[in-house]
MIZA-411131 format. One line per 10 residues: their letters; for each residue x, y, z of C-alpha. Coordinates in steps of 0.001 Angstrom, whole numbers, padded with zeros to 6 digits, always signed. Each point is the difference from the previous one (the first is absolute). Example, Ala and Ser with C-alpha at 12.3 -4.5 7.8 and 13.67 -1.06 7.14 Angstrom:
AS) +012300 -004500 +007800  +001370 +003440 -000660;
end
This chain:
MDKVAVVIPN) -025531 +019459 +007183  +003373 +001420 +000767  +002076 +001157 -002945  +003082 -002001 +001270  +000979 -003268 +002252  +003540 +000792 +001531  +001318 -003573 +000627  +002321 -000929 +002902  +001938 -003247 +000122  +001795 -000914 +003454;
YNGYRYLETC) +001646 -002696 +001647  +000955 +000639 +003491  -000059 +003789 -000771  -001508 +001168 +003327  +003077 +002529 +001001  -001237 +001674 -003255  -003573 +000162 +000260  -000771 +003221 +002221  +002226 +002225 -002146  -001723 -001296 -003122;
FAALAKQTFT) -003386 +000144 +001180  +000370 +003339 +001427  +001243 +001463 -003212  -003043 -001519 -002043  -002613 +001228 +002293  +001228 +003597 -000647  -000427 -000124 -003676  -001340 +003056 -002007  -001949 -002711 -002308  -002540 -001967 +001984;
EFTTYFVDNG) -001983 -002274 -002635  +002983 -003135 +000635  -000838 -002914 +001819  +003201 -001721 +001753  +000173 -003531 -000700  +002972 -001767 +002705  +000691 -003406 -001349  +001696 -001793 +002613  +003034 -003231 -000699  -000359 -002128 +002764;
SQDESCAFLR) +001171 +002340 +002146  +000908 -001107 +003967  +000122 +003360 +001327  -002908 +002502 +001132  -000527 +001681 -003760  -003715 -001483 -000054  -000828 +001426 +003325  +001407 +003273 -000057  -001689 +000976 -003253  -003890 -001543 +001304;
EHYPETKIIQ) +000681 +002082 +003425  +001514 +003085 -001537  -001409 +000386 -003445  -002639 -002296 -000094  -001427 +001318 -003857  +002849 -001692 -001487  -000798 -003187 -001914  +002620 -002984 +001278  +000587 -002687 -002139  +001576 -002940 +001914;
LDDNYGFSRA) +001765 -002853 -001729  +000912 -003165 +002067  +004191 +000185 -001193  +002596 +002389 -001321  -001063 -000386 -003916  +001876 +003323 -001028  -000165 +002893 -001284  -001614 -000693 -002761  -002569 -002416 +000840  -000958 +002391 +003019;
VNEGIRQSKE) -000296 +003466 -002327  -002507 -002690 -002415  -001967 -000747 +002778  -000573 +003870 +000891  -000218 +000969 -004164  -002643 -003088 -000193  -002125 +000777 +003092  -000176 +003833 -000695  -001856 +001317 -002687  +000869 +003386 -000254;
PYVILLNNDT) +001146 +001171 -003567  +003581 +001318 +001240  +001905 -001993 +001934  +003259 +001336 +002417  +002203 -002145 +001359  +001703 +000886 +002890  +002651 -001590 +001944  -000217 -000301 +003819  +003532 +001732 +000927  -001697 +004006 -001613;
EVFPDFVERL) -000871 +003046 +001420  -001995 +001478 -002828  -000206 +003758 -000721  -003603 +001343 +000791  -000750 +000451 -003785  +001112 -003282 -000715  -002879 -001576 -001370  -001266 +003070 -001446  +003169 +000052 -002112  +000488 -003195 -001420;
YEGICKRKNA) -003745 +000257 -000701  +000208 +003170 -002095  +003066 -001012 -001924  -001245 -003676 -000851  -003359 +001856 -001294  +001532 +002738 -002100  +002307 -002590 -001896  -002901 -002389 -001743  +002828 -002661 -001593  +001592 -000096 +003973;
FACSAKLISY) +000087 -003280 +001205  +002155 +000805 +003140  +000682 +003072 +001937  +003163 -000183 +002131  +000011 +002492 +003336  +003278 +001855 +001028  +001364 -002569 +002623  +001943 +001908 +002586  +002482 -001457 +002168  -001081 -000533 +003109;
QERDKIDDAG) +003628 +000270 +001697  +001113 +003110 -002089  -003071 +001894 -001178  +002010 +002126 -002264  +001015 -003091 -002391  -002817 -002118 -002225  -000137 -003720 +000702  -001981 -000892 -003236  -001121 +002362 -002527  -001458 -002730 -002902;
NYYNMLGWAF) +001657 -003533 -000590  +002257 -000265 -003363  +000999 -003254 -001256  +002858 -000306 -002548  +001977 -002264 -002155  +002452 -001307 +002586  -002953 -001320 +001588  +000039 +002440 +002903  -002981 +000937 +001312  +000751 +003564 +002123;
ARGKGKPVSE) -002005 +002745 +001752  +000532 +003513 -001873  +001625 +002223 +002009  +001459 -001535 +003060  +002098 +001759 +002832  -000466 +003416 -002225  -001851 +003281 +000873  -003422 +000081 +000352  -000199 +003558 -002293  +001317 -002194 -003011;
FETSDRIFAA) -002728 -001359 -000378  -002690 +002561 -000099  -001433 -001105 -003791  -002114 -002923 -001198  +000683 -001726 -002355  -000388 -003661 -001462  +001979 -002823 +001460  +000119 -003662 -000370  -002089 -001128 +002454  -001140 +001179 +003586;
CAGAAIYRRE) +000960 -000684 +003277  -002752 -002066 +001400  +001367 +001121 +003426  -002298 +003528 -000368  -001877 -000302 -004124  -003412 +000131 -001024  -001175 -002011 -002408  -003201 -000278 -002626  -001963 -002402 +000737  -001474 +000124 -003894;
FLEKTGLFDE) +003663 -001222 -001269  +000721 -002379 +003035  -002804 -002086 -001462  +002026 -000119 -002901  +003312 -000731 +000643  -001189 -002211 +002861  +001142 +000801 +003888  +003197 -000597 +001430  +001713 -003278 -000368  +000271 -001658 +002690;
EHFAYLEDTD) +002737 -002363 -000704  +001939 +003041 +000639  -000478 -000492 +003575  +001563 +003170 +000652  +002617 +002482 -001991  -000007 +001312 -003449  -003896 -001113 -000168  -000925 +003832 -001000  +002810 +000101 -002657  -001709 -003176 -001302;
IGYRARLLGY) -003803 +001998 +000070  +001769 +003097 -001511  +001851 -001852 -002687  -003809 -002380 -000640  -001475 +004184 -000435  +002484 +001168 -002131  -000013 -002815 -002295  -003688 +000423 -000514  +000365 +003533 -001014  -000583 +001916 +004050;
ENWYEPSAKV) +002182 +002443 +001249  +001304 +000279 +003318  +000584 +003292 +001785  +002262 +001498 +003154  -002459 +002691 +001457  +002185 +002457 +002603  -002339 +001510 +001701  -001355 -003526 +001793  +002273 +000014 +002544  +000841 -002498 +002583;
YHVGSGTSGS) +002845 -001186 +002717  +000888 -003307 -000411  +002110 -002131 +002460  +001617 -002499 -002292  -000255 -004033 +000288  -002421 +000044 +003396  -000840 -003030 -000559  +002342 -001853 -001369  +002950 +001515 +001537  +003525 +001227 -001079;
RYNLFKIRYS) +000768 +001452 -003051  +002166 -003279 -000577  -001468 -003002 +001296  -000156 -003814 -001179  -003640 +000459 -000598  +000151 +002403 -002131  +002887 -000399 -002202  -000941 -003550 -000384  -003822 +001185 -001136  +001447 +003141 -002180;
SRNNIYLIYK) +002580 -002008 -001920  -002573 -003049 -000346  -002934 +002215 -001265  +001991 +002518 -002301  +000367 -003470 -002225  -003223 -000924 -000307  -001227 +003745 -000533  +002369 -000111 -003337  -001354 -003489 -001022  -003257 +001148 +000115;
NMPVLQILLN) -000283 +003214 -001602  +002588 +000258 -002518  -000370 -002127 -003111  +002648 -002762 -001073  +001375 +002528 -002412  +000553 +002951 +002444  +001432 -002313 +002715  +002803 -001379 -002788  +000755 +003966 -000558  +000300 +000259 +003464;
LPAFILGFSA) +002024 -002601 +000840  +003085 +001405 +000253  -000755 +002830 +002178  -001933 -002540 +002398  +002939 -002140 +000060  +001947 +003549 +000665  -002121 +001351 +002446  -000886 -003224 +002480  +003665 -000562 +000139  +000842 +003767 +001279;
KLVFFASKGY) -003000 -001174 +002616  +001606 -003282 +000734  +003356 +001296 +001039  -002177 +003379 +002162  -001820 -002584 +001843  +003051 -002719 +000421  +002288 +003339 +001835  -002885 +000486 +002014  -000237 -003713 +001155  -002808 -000941 -001670;
GKEYLAGIKN) +001140 -001426 -003718  -001571 -003614 +000779  -003432 +001679 +000885  +000019 +001974 -003592  +000912 -003030 -001824  -002655 -002279 +001701  -002664 +002890 -000837  +001194 -000462 -003994  -000082 -003899 +000177  -003249 +000098 +001649;
GFFICRKPEN) -001259 +002928 -002472  +000463 -002784 -003076  -001777 -002454 +001766  -003202 +002041 +000762  +000359 +001001 -003798  -000588 -003612 -001330  -002982 -000633 +002566  -002800 -000507 -002498  -002640 +002759 +001841  +003208 +002694 -000210;
RAKKIRFEWK) +000440 -001081 -003826  -003755 +000743 -000360  +000667 +003869 +001143  +003216 +000480 -002995  -001658 +003012 -001777  -000284 -001332 -003550  +001619 +002241 -003122  -002358 +002333 -001775  +001369 +001342 -003437  -002666 +002533 +000878;
RLGTYFVIEW) +002100 +001068 +002836  +003280 +000070 -002250  +000316 +004358 +001097  -000705 -000746 +003651  +003090 -002562 +000220  +002053 +002304 -001595  -001010 +002966 +001736  +000511 -002354 +003884  +003758 -001563 -001292  +000977 +003937 -001043;
ELFINVFRRF) -001200 +000614 +003609  +001792 -002377 +001247  +003326 +001195 -001722  -000762 +003256 +001298  -000212 -001278 +003625  +002921 -001196 +000249  +001676 +003260 -000429  -002473 +001188 +002349  +001264 -002125 +002207  +003442 +001001 +000370;
LERA) -000375 +003603 +000305  -002541 -000112 +001998  +002631 -001778 +002563  +002718 +002467 -001110;
end
């Protein structure tokens, strides 16, 4: 059995596949199997892989069930001890798999290691160097738009960016897989948060590099789908992962943060969609199956809650310093 499974979710991403798979074919580390999970595409994605990359294991779903369901299918059907999740709109460097594998193996408490995602269009700029989350209720990509040269050092992060990251299967069995209620957006922050609550770590591995187009499936950076699902999932993420007391403690900051986002999106003509997403977020929190997923408070993890709360506070300043 290979050491690594590379799981690539896809929805009508045929135009990206030649670049993505050609790069994977040039890897210095070869002990991996590629699992391509297709979300009911109507294009030539699967036909292309059958013709040009027949060794790829193709998992075809009958509809578009979203990112979380797709990667979960790939994780379930693979058996390798480590799982790399990789977006289809990427071009990895030749040692990408090797560097991620080495990065997680040398950190015994690492749940995930996030790669250095570099903008495909501006190759001297960072697209994502790991994910942060703060007490305003904002998840954000670390380093976005900053020079690549400023992010050469490995560091702990709040959560890995699932567009290019490696996960330890042993720990995935403890946290559970990606929450399919998310469909798309913030699912990687959610699972990273759950891992943190269990005492695991998430790391940024700068030696594992990949060019990333960005919004390859959903479209532009700001669109109705992305804004609605992001605000919806943010409410759900808070409800699910924070004890009630912590939610109340952060409530003033949440109100400030969500209000600022509302003003921002309203200025771009998306205010109604943002509010609709928040409303839907409260609705899905009331669903019995989602109420059952809420992480229960445990006194033995009190120290972990304090550490996370401090990090949420510090990340407010990181967010504004990075955008300065």
